[in-house]
Structure formats: structure tokens, C-alpha cells
C-alpha distance (Angstrom), angle and dihedral (degrees) to the residues before:
residue distance angle dihedral
M1 . . .
P2 3.84 . .
W3 3.78 117.6 .
R4 3.78 113.7 -115.5
K5 3.79 118.5 -130.3
M6 3.79 107.1 -126.8
S7 3.80 122.3 -150.1
K8 3.82 99.6 -150.7
P9 3.78 140.9 18.8
C10 3.78 115.9 -75.6
W11 3.79 127.2 -158.8
T12 3.78 96.8 -179.6
A13 3.77 124.9 67.3
G14 3.76 124.2 -126.2
P15 3.80 126.6 -83.2
H16 3.78 97.9 -91.9
L17 3.81 98.5 57.9
G18 3.77 99.2 30.7
N19 3.76 131.9 -131.5
Q20 3.75 146.8 -37.6
L21 3.76 102.5 34.6
S22 3.78 106.9 159.6
C23 3.75 107.2 -107.8
G24 3.75 136.9 166.7
T25 3.80 134.7 177.8
E26 3.76 115.7 -7.3
I27 3.79 121.2 -113.9
P28 3.84 111.7 -170.4
R29 3.81 114.1 -124.6
S30 3.75 133.5 -157.9
G31 3.77 128.3 -129.6
S32 3.76 120.5 -76.4
R33 3.78 143.0 166.1
M34 3.82 119.4 -126.5
I35 3.81 126.2 -148.2
F36 3.81 121.3 176.2
T37 3.76 137.0 -167.9
T38 3.79 130.6 174.9
G39 3.76 115.6 -100.6
S40 3.76 140.3 71.4
S41 3.79 92.7 -43.5
M42 3.76 99.1 41.1
I43 3.79 102.6 175.3
R44 3.76 129.1 22.5
E45 3.73 133.9 176.4
T46 3.80 112.0 -125.4
T47 3.79 100.8 -173.3
R48 3.78 133.1 37.1
H49 3.78 123.0 -160.7
T50 3.81 100.8 -173.2
P51 3.81 135.9 16.4
E52 3.84 90.9 -93.7
A53 3.81 113.8 60.9
L54 3.80 139.5 156.0
W55 3.78 131.7 -133.6
V56 3.81 135.5 169.9
E57 3.79 128.2 -137.4
Q58 3.80 140.5 156.3
L59 3.77 113.2 -89.0
K60 3.80 116.2 -113.8
Q61 3.79 128.9 -145.0
S62 3.79 89.0 -102.4
D63 3.83 90.0 60.1
H64 3.84 95.8 59.6
A65 3.79 93.9 100.6
L66 3.82 89.7 52.7
W67 3.81 89.0 46.6
E68 3.82 92.0 52.7
Q69 3.79 92.9 48.0
F70 3.79 93.0 50.5
V71 3.77 92.9 49.7
R72 3.79 94.8 47.3
R73 3.79 94.0 51.9
H74 3.85 96.6 44.0
S75 3.81 113.5 100.1
R76 3.82 93.8 -145.8
A77 3.80 98.3 47.4
T78 3.81 125.2 114.1
F79 3.80 130.3 -167.2
A80 3.83 87.4 -93.7
H81 3.79 89.6 73.7
L82 3.83 94.4 57.4
P83 3.82 117.9 111.2
G84 3.78 89.5 -129.3
I85 3.82 90.3 66.8
S86 3.80 93.3 52.2
E87 3.82 88.3 48.4
A88 3.79 90.8 50.2
F89 3.82 91.1 54.7
E90 3.77 90.5 50.3
K91 3.78 94.5 49.4
A92 3.80 97.5 42.5
Y93 3.79 99.9 44.0
G94 3.81 106.7 10.4
L95 3.81 89.8 -116.4
K96 3.75 118.6 164.6
T97 3.80 116.6 -122.2
V98 3.79 130.6 -157.3
T99 3.78 121.4 -167.6
L100 3.76 117.5 -175.1
A101 3.80 117.7 -160.7
A102 3.79 132.5 -166.5
F103 3.79 115.7 -143.7
C104 3.76 129.8 -169.7
S105 3.77 123.0 -151.5
R106 3.75 111.3 -147.2
S107 3.81 99.2 177.8
A108 3.80 116.5 124.4
G109 3.78 138.8 -162.0
N110 3.80 99.6 26.9
N111 3.78 139.4 84.4
E112 3.77 100.1 -124.2
A113 3.76 116.2 135.5
P114 3.79 114.5 -112.6
G115 3.77 114.0 -90.8
T116 3.81 96.8 23.6
S117 3.79 91.3 109.1
E118 3.80 118.0 53.4
Q119 3.80 91.5 -158.8
R120 3.79 92.2 58.8
R121 3.76 101.6 48.2
T122 3.79 120.4 91.2
L123 3.79 125.1 -163.4
V124 3.81 108.5 -126.8
G125 3.81 103.3 164.4
L126 3.79 143.9 4.7
L127 3.78 140.7 -170.1
P128 3.84 117.1 -162.6
M129 3.79 115.4 -161.9
V130 3.80 136.7 178.4
H131 3.78 124.6 -149.2
I132 3.81 110.2 -126.0
K133 3.82 122.4 -174.2
P134 3.82 110.9 -158.2
L135 3.79 115.9 -138.5
L136 3.79 97.6 -109.6
W137 3.78 108.4 34.2
G138 3.78 147.9 -35.5
N139 3.78 131.2 34.7
E140 3.77 135.9 -106.1
W141 3.78 141.3 -159.3
V142 3.80 110.7 -144.3
S143 3.80 130.3 -175.4
M144 2.97 98.1 -137.3
P145 3.81 121.7 -6.9
F146 3.80 122.4 -159.0
L147 3.83 89.5 17.4
D148 3.81 137.3 86.1
T149 3.77 98.4 -124.1
G150 3.81 142.8 35.0
G151 3.79 131.1 108.8
V152 3.78 130.3 118.6
L153 3.80 127.0 -10.5
A154 3.78 116.0 -169.3
E155 3.75 142.4 153.7
D156 3.81 91.9 -126.5
C157 3.76 137.1 14.5
E158 3.80 95.9 -112.3
T159 3.77 90.3 58.5
A160 3.77 89.9 49.0
E161 3.76 90.9 51.7
E162 3.79 91.9 49.5
L163 3.82 92.1 51.3
V164 3.81 90.7 52.6
R165 3.80 91.9 45.9
Q166 3.80 93.0 50.7
A167 3.80 91.2 46.3
L168 3.82 89.5 54.9
R169 3.79 92.3 48.3
I170 3.80 92.5 52.0
A171 3.82 91.0 43.2
A172 3.78 90.1 54.4
L173 3.80 90.5 53.7
E174 3.81 90.3 48.7
R175 3.82 90.5 46.4
V176 3.77 92.7 -121.1
R177 3.82 108.6 176.1
K178 3.80 98.9 -154.7
L179 3.78 140.7 12.3
E180 3.80 122.3 -163.5
F181 3.78 125.7 -168.7
R182 3.79 114.8 -169.0
Q183 3.76 101.5 -152.5
P184 3.83 111.6 -179.8
G185 3.85 94.2 -126.0
N186 3.72 129.4 -116.2
G187 3.77 95.1 -54.3
S188 3.82 94.7 -121.5
C189 3.79 115.3 135.5
Q190 3.76 98.1 -122.5
T191 3.79 119.9 173.8
A192 3.78 115.6 -87.5
E193 3.77 91.7 -122.0
A194 3.79 92.7 55.1
V195 3.76 92.1 50.7
A196 3.79 95.3 44.2
H197 3.78 98.2 47.8
R198 3.76 99.7 41.3
P199 3.81 101.9 108.2
A200 3.77 121.8 -120.9
Q201 3.79 112.7 -94.4
E202 3.79 104.2 -107.2
N203 3.81 127.1 -169.3
A204 3.83 88.7 -4.2
D205 3.79 97.6 133.2
V206 3.76 140.8 5.5
V207 3.80 111.1 -156.7
E208 3.80 123.1 -179.5
G209 3.80 88.6 -20.2
Y210 3.83 94.6 -49.9
R211 3.77 123.4 115.3
K212 3.79 113.0 -135.1
N213 3.80 124.8 -140.7
V214 3.83 128.6 172.3
L215 3.80 118.8 -141.3
R216 3.82 114.0 -149.2
R217 3.81 102.0 168.0
K218 3.78 99.5 110.5
V219 3.79 136.3 54.9
R220 3.78 131.5 -164.1
L221 3.77 116.4 -131.6
V222 3.78 116.2 -137.5
L223 3.81 128.9 -175.9
E224 3.76 121.8 -158.7
L225 3.82 108.6 -133.4
P226 3.81 123.6 -141.1
D227 3.78 123.8 -139.4
S228 3.83 95.4 -94.5
P229 3.84 137.7 33.4
D230 3.82 90.0 -129.0
T231 3.80 90.8 59.7
L232 3.77 90.1 49.0
M233 3.81 93.6 49.6
Q234 3.80 91.4 50.2
S235 3.80 90.0 52.1
F236 3.86 91.4 61.7
K237 3.78 123.2 92.1
S238 3.80 115.8 -103.9
K239 3.83 92.7 -107.6
L240 3.80 91.3 56.4
R241 3.83 92.6 46.5
S242 3.80 88.3 51.6
Q243 3.81 91.7 51.3
I244 3.81 90.1 52.7
Q245 3.77 94.9 45.4
K246 3.83 96.6 47.5
P247 3.85 95.9 69.8
M248 3.82 88.3 45.3
R249 3.81 89.7 56.9
D250 3.80 90.6 46.0
G251 3.79 90.7 57.8
L252 3.82 100.4 -105.8
T253 3.80 114.7 151.3
V254 3.82 135.7 -168.6
A255 3.79 125.9 -139.7
A256 3.81 122.7 -159.9
G257 3.82 123.6 -157.6
G258 3.76 146.0 104.9
L259 3.77 136.0 -104.0
E260 3.82 92.6 -7.5
L261 3.86 88.7 68.4
L262 3.84 96.5 43.6
D263 3.84 94.8 98.3
H264 3.80 93.1 55.8
F265 3.81 92.6 42.6
Y266 3.78 90.9 51.0
E267 3.79 96.1 47.0
I268 3.80 91.2 54.4
L269 3.81 91.8 44.5
C270 3.82 91.7 52.3
L271 3.81 92.6 52.0
N272 3.76 92.8 47.2
M273 3.82 95.3 47.4
K274 3.80 90.2 50.4
E275 3.83 88.9 53.7
L276 3.80 89.5 50.8
G277 3.80 92.0 48.3
S278 3.82 94.1 -120.9
P279 3.85 130.4 127.1
V280 3.79 112.5 -107.9
H281 3.81 127.3 -129.6
S282 3.78 118.6 -109.4
K283 3.77 119.8 -96.3
E284 3.81 86.6 -122.1
F285 3.82 88.7 62.3
F286 3.79 92.5 62.4
Q287 3.78 91.8 37.8
S288 3.79 89.5 56.0
I289 3.83 91.9 51.9
L290 3.84 92.3 47.9
R291 3.80 90.0 51.2
A292 3.77 94.6 43.5
L293 3.85 92.8 50.0
P294 3.81 103.8 23.1
E295 3.80 97.1 155.1
T296 3.81 96.7 49.5
T297 3.84 105.0 33.2
H298 3.80 117.1 87.9
I299 3.77 135.4 179.9
F300 3.81 122.5 -151.0
V301 3.82 122.7 -165.0
A302 3.79 126.9 -174.3
Y303 3.82 115.0 -148.0
Q304 3.75 140.1 -168.4
K305 3.77 98.4 -151.9
S306 3.81 99.8 -50.5
T307 3.82 98.0 -23.0
P308 3.82 114.8 103.1
L309 3.79 111.8 -134.7
A310 3.82 106.7 168.0
A311 3.79 136.6 7.9
G312 3.78 142.2 -175.4
L313 3.79 139.0 -173.3
A314 3.81 119.3 -143.5
I315 3.83 129.9 -173.1
G316 3.78 122.1 -161.0
F317 3.81 119.7 -146.7
G318 3.76 127.4 162.4
D319 3.80 109.2 -36.1
C320 3.83 95.3 -24.5
L321 3.81 133.7 84.2
Y322 3.84 108.1 -151.3
N323 3.83 123.0 -154.7
P324 3.85 105.8 -164.8
W325 3.86 95.8 161.3
A326 3.81 132.4 34.8
S327 3.80 130.7 151.6
S328 3.77 142.1 171.1
I329 3.81 135.1 -165.4
K330 3.78 111.1 -104.5
T331 3.79 97.3 -139.7
Y332 3.83 91.6 58.3
R333 3.78 99.5 44.7
K334 3.82 93.0 102.9
L335 3.86 85.3 70.4
N336 3.83 90.4 61.4
P337 3.82 95.5 -128.4
N338 3.82 89.0 155.0
M339 3.81 91.9 60.5
L340 3.78 92.3 52.0
L341 3.80 91.4 44.6
Y342 3.80 94.0 53.4
W343 3.81 91.8 44.2
H344 3.79 90.5 55.8
M345 3.82 91.8 49.1
L346 3.79 90.4 49.7
E347 3.81 91.3 45.9
F348 3.81 89.3 49.5
G349 3.83 89.3 51.7
C350 3.80 92.2 52.4
R351 3.79 94.1 47.5
R352 3.82 91.1 48.8
N353 3.81 90.4 51.8
F354 3.80 97.2 -114.2
K355 3.80 112.9 159.3
F356 3.82 96.7 -154.1
F357 3.77 140.6 31.1
D358 3.81 117.6 -152.6
F359 3.79 111.5 -152.2
G360 3.79 91.5 -170.0
R361 3.79 131.4 -118.0
S362 3.79 128.8 -37.3
T363 3.77 140.4 167.2
P364 3.82 109.2 -105.9
Q365 3.79 115.9 -98.4
E366 3.85 94.0 6.7
G367 3.81 122.9 119.5
T368 3.79 101.6 -88.0
Y369 3.80 90.4 44.5
K370 3.82 92.3 56.6
F371 3.81 90.6 46.1
K372 3.79 91.7 55.4
V373 3.79 96.2 42.6
Q374 3.78 91.8 57.0
W375 3.82 88.2 67.2
G376 3.79 89.9 58.1
A377 3.81 96.6 -98.7
V378 3.80 115.8 158.3
P379 3.83 121.2 -139.6
Q380 3.77 116.0 -118.1
P381 3.82 119.6 -172.1
L382 3.77 122.8 -107.6
E383 3.79 110.8 -152.2
W384 3.79 110.3 -172.8
S385 3.81 115.6 -167.9
V386 3.82 112.0 -143.0
Y387 3.80 122.6 -169.1
T388 3.84 115.9 -167.2
L389 3.79 127.0 -171.0
G390 3.78 113.2 -141.4
T391 3.83 95.3 -35.1
S392 3.77 135.8 114.4
F393 3.74 118.6 -102.4
S394 3.79 127.1 -145.7
S395 3.79 116.4 -151.7
E396 3.77 96.0 173.5
P397 3.83 115.3 98.4
R398 3.81 92.5 -156.8
E399 3.78 90.9 61.8
E400 3.81 90.7 57.5
K401 3.82 93.5 45.9
S402 3.81 93.1 50.6
R403 3.82 91.5 46.0
Y404 3.81 92.3 59.6
A405 3.84 99.3 32.4
T406 3.81 94.4 103.7
A407 3.80 93.8 46.2
I408 3.82 90.9 49.6
Y409 3.79 91.5 50.5
C410 3.81 92.9 49.3
W411 3.82 93.0 45.9
K412 3.80 90.8 55.6
K413 3.79 88.8 58.3
L414 3.79 96.2 54.6
P415 3.84 122.4 101.4
V416 3.82 113.4 -98.9
G417 3.79 91.5 -120.3
L418 3.80 91.5 56.7
T419 3.81 93.1 47.7
K420 3.84 89.6 51.6
W421 3.80 90.1 54.0
L422 3.79 99.5 38.5
G423 3.81 99.4 33.0
P424 3.83 99.0 73.7
K425 3.81 91.9 47.1
I426 3.78 88.4 59.6
R427 3.79 99.8 32.3
K428 3.80 96.0 64.9
H429 3.84 87.5 63.7
I430 3.81 93.4 54.7
S431 3.80 113.8 77.7
L432 3.85 97.5 -164.4
């Protein structure tokens, strides 16, 4: 299929593969023919029609520096795309990762096959994926599991489409039941109601034998940070300022650090996840992230004297400070440790010159959503593309909640020690 030259930047992929593939500036491509086989070099171009051609292959260990550079310079990337995150999943849970990369050969005037010269190949797109095996049956490739974002990064939409198409072809050979790409959405601040009640896109496309659906149930809540913490505090309503100042008057404090605070963070997380009826991640999971991104991963813990009451983990990337995990102990919530915890994370973000704070995902109008909105966070849509192979697809959130209601109830009744031991063994099979 010949590559089309595009006249202007495009942020939405073509009609066959759907929307919200992360694209940047277009680079015109020439025609090429793709052949793929499983193995270390999954897909290779065998013919080249012009001096500038594109091919797709699986990234090798030696390409990780190139991978990191591409992610850090791409305007649509998040920390989820970094090679350190994929490595953390491998180390913590033994999960297999697959990262497809699109390369462009810009050499001219010779007959070398594309990719034979490292100096001449240019990385123009990538798709990191993690192999998840659900507890009951089947297997999935998710980009990226346990996180809000992921999916394709590319310099143009045609490259993004080709990466998805090749991923589906390989997945079909490997008999992968489902692929899920967690694109961040179009970035527009639509109302929460509009995002929540737009139905999933069913039977819209069939690509390489996979039926595509788009999930639009969740939003991420993002706050634009001012230059100084004082300016941010003054922007809050008086009730919110009072809720922040009360734990200060009561003597609560917040410590910021790294691995040295992991034990307290994890103890609070385990208690909170038990109360929610959800299996907890392993401590090794968070340890792996802290070790993979030591300069940009931070733990915050709120204390009453020496007793930890609430904790959060934040990851800085680009101009945004992300907060994927935060918890508090239910019996101490009347002391408002959560309010002080979040204030310190926001203050940290201002002082480190971050422009945005990402509170993480929520379901519109539910409890965590309202908590985040009170800080001034704006909902941004999450549009997760899901490709299923010959299976039914449920787009109704109530069906999922009712399916797991009994398991959630039973989990809440288990001793904390048992949930800490059993939780990680289950959690690695759940991509959410």
C-alpha cells in the first residue's frame, strides 16, 4: 500500500484504524511491501521503491537509548511510554513485553536494504505492549497495563496506523484474544457528562480480523499549575483552603522521598485496597518503578507524629507531574490527611516548575472524580481502543460491576495479611 503524502499535521488516525493515535509532524513516506514473521525481527521490508522507506520491527535491548530519546522528544508521550516502565513490569511480575518500532531509511543513491546501516535508520514511531494473561482464559496485549495512558507514538498518522496494523497481524498469529491501546484522547476539555455517556463504538471497524471498540467511560483530571504555590493556594475556594490548613494546625506533616518511604506507602496502599475490595500490587512492582526512574519518581507520606496516615506516588515527565497511586487509612480520614498530602504534591509540582498535575483517572460524577474537581482539575477524555478477536464485547459498566460484586465483597472480608500475600498473585493478571 503506498504511503500518502499529507499536507498538514494530523492528530487523528484514518478511518480503518480509528481515532486518537498519538501523532506529530508528518514525514512523507514512499511505497513499500511488508512481510512479517515472529521472532526478534518481527517485520521487515523486503522491497524499497524510493530512497525514503518505512519498515517495522521489534525493538532490541540495544535500541533502548533510541527508544528513550524518541519518547522524551515526542509532544504526546507520557511516562508510560518510557522503556523503564516496560522493564519494571518485566522485573516485578515476569511479564513479557513487545515493543514494535517503525524506522525510516533516509539514505539515497545506493542499493542497500533499509535497516542495514544503523547510522541511516531513523525511529519514527513505536508501540510498547505488555502481555497479560487473565486469570480464567485467553491472553491480551495492553499498552500500557495498570496505567491510564499508553498506545502508539508516531511522527505521522500513517505510521501510527501501520504500527497498529502490524501489531494486529502478529497478534493473530500468536492467537492473542484482545489488544488494548490506552490513547490519552484528543486533549480537549469536554464535559464529564459528554465523555461518560457517549456510547462505546461497537462494530465500527474490523481490522485484520479484530473488531474494534472505543471505551470512553473514564476521564483523567488535570490541573494547570501556576508559577508559585502561593498563587495556587489563593485560587482555591475558602472551604478547600480550610481543609488544607486544618491538618497543618493539628500537627500533621508530610515527608517526600523515594525508596526510604516505600514501606509506609505500601502499608497504607494495602489497607486501602482491602477496603475497596481490590487486589493490591506487589511491593516489588513499585520498587521496580522507583529503581527504573529514580530521579523522577517521588513518594509522599502524611504523618501524625510517626504514624503514616496517607501516601501517594508521583512521577514527573515532561511538563506534567503524574499521580497514578494515592491512598489513605479510613479510620484517620476525619483528620484530613489526604488534603494535606495532595497539597504537598501540588506544591512540589509548582516548585519543580511542572505546568500540569495529573490526578489520574476517574469515572465522571463518582467520589474520586468530585474530590479531584474541587482542586480545579479539568476532565480530559480517555479513549481506549480495544480490538477483540471473535469474542463478545461488553460496553456497559454496570455489567462489569455486577460481575465482580461477589468477589469484591469477599475480598473485603479477608485478613490484611492474606490480601498482601494473595493480592499480587492475582493483580498481575488484571490490566486495569
